[in-house]
N, C-alpha and C positions, 0 to 999 in steps of 0.2 A: 399391899404389894405382895406378890406371890414369891415364896422362897426367901423372904428377908425377915429376920427376927426383928420385931418392932423395937425391942429394948436396945439392941445394938444400933439400929438405925437412929434412934433418938439420941443415943450417946454420941454418935458421930456428929449430929447436928449441934448438940450442945458444945462439943469440942471446938467448933468453928463459929460459935456465936460471937457477935460483936461485943465489945466491952460495955458495961453498964455505965450510962452517963449520969452525972450528978443531977439533982433535982432542979437546979437553976441553969442547966445547960441550954435550955430553950431561949434564954434571954440573949438578945443580940448585943454584943459589945462593939460599938461603933468607933472605937478609938483607932487612930491611924495605924497602929501596929497590927491590928487584926483585920484590916481591909485588904482584899485581894488586889494585886497590881493591875488595875483596869487599863492604865495607859499602855502597858506592855502588850496586852492582848489586842488593843485597838491598833497599835503600831504594827503588830504582826499581821493583822487582818489587812491593813492598808498595803503593806509590802506584798502580801500574797496576791491581792487584787491587781496591784500595779504590774507584778511579774506576769500574771495571766493576761492582762491587757497588752503588754509588750509582746508576749508570745503570739497572740492573735494578730496584732499589727504586723509583726515580722513575717508571719505565715502568709498574710494577705498581700503584703507589698513585695515580698521576695520569696516565692515558694521554692525556687531552686536552692536558694541559700538556706532556708529552713530545713529542706530535705538533707542538705549536706551536713548541717549541724546535727540533725537527728541520726544520720548514718554514722557520723564520727562518734557520737555518744554511745551508740549501740556497739560499734567496733571496740570502744574502750571497755565497755562492760564485758564483751566477749573475751577480750584479752585478759581482763582481771579474773574472769571465771576460769580460763585456761591455766593461768598462773596458780590460782588457788588449787585447782585439780592436781597440777604437778607437785605442788607442795604437799598436799595430802597423800599422794601416792608414794612420796619419798619417806614418809614417817614410818 
């Protein structure tokens, strides 16, 4: 690296190094308290796909209604942005 002192560069890397793991850290502890909540991730995925399917169904069956909902949502975001801008300018 041009223009960078190798010693300083290495010390920055060492400052942000991950902590040293114990020798037996590679062993998997399969007790219930150490397992990730798989049910919550699956439920979130199912809800996400259901909402996406509903949005596609709503768009295909009532395009005018879907456009109205999108227009209202964007108007709400615009209003929120205007209010935030007014708040910030008054500070």
